[in-house]
N, C-alpha and C positions, 0 to 999 in steps of 0.2 A: 504494500500500500504506500502510495506516494504522499508525503506530508505536503500540505499546501501552505504557502506563505500568504497571509492576508495583507494585501497591499494597503488597504484602508487603515488597518491597525498600525502598519509600519509608518504611514503618513502622520499618525498621532505622535510618534516618537521623533520622526524627522520630517518637519513640515514643509520641506522643499522637494516637490516631486521630481524635479530634474536632477537633484543632487543624489538621489538614491541609486540610480544606475551607475553614476560616476563613482560613487563610494564603493559600490559592490564590485565594479570592474577593477578598481585600484586594489581592493582587498584580495580579489581572486588572483590578480597578478602577483601580489606579494606571497600568497599561499603557494602558487606555482613555483616561485623562485626560491623562497627561503623560510617563510613564516610557518609557525606551528598553528594548526587549527585548534580553536577552543571548543568546537562542537563536532559531532559526527552526523553524517547524513546517510540515507540508504544507498545513494549512488556514488558517494565520494567525489562529486563534481565540485570544482573550485567555486563556481558561481553559486551553486546551492549552499555550500558551506558559508560563503560570504553573506548571502541573504539571511541565512539562519542566525549567524553571528550578529548581524545588524538588528534583526528583529528581536533577538533575545537580550540585546544590550551589551554583548561582549565587545563589540566594536562600535565606536561612535565617530561622528565627524568632528575633527579637532577644532576648527575655527568657524563656528556657525555665523559669526558676524559677517564674514565675507559673503555668505550665501543669501543675506538679506537683499542683495541686488537682484536676486531671481524673483522676488515678489513683485508682481506688477503694481504700478501706482495708478489704480483706476478710480476715477471720480464720477 
């Protein structure tokens, strides 16, 4: 059975929808090259591991202040 990452729940933790794929890609790249995984997944895929780590709070975005530019200024 495949575990499902709830993207809406993930958006509550990381309120920048465009930053999530970037953070996951960077983490997956680190896992592939040298980093140790904090969680295990059924498929041992680097992207799956990175998504699960982000959703469970093991990994977070370092400088969220920079990400505020991604929020549109709609009036």
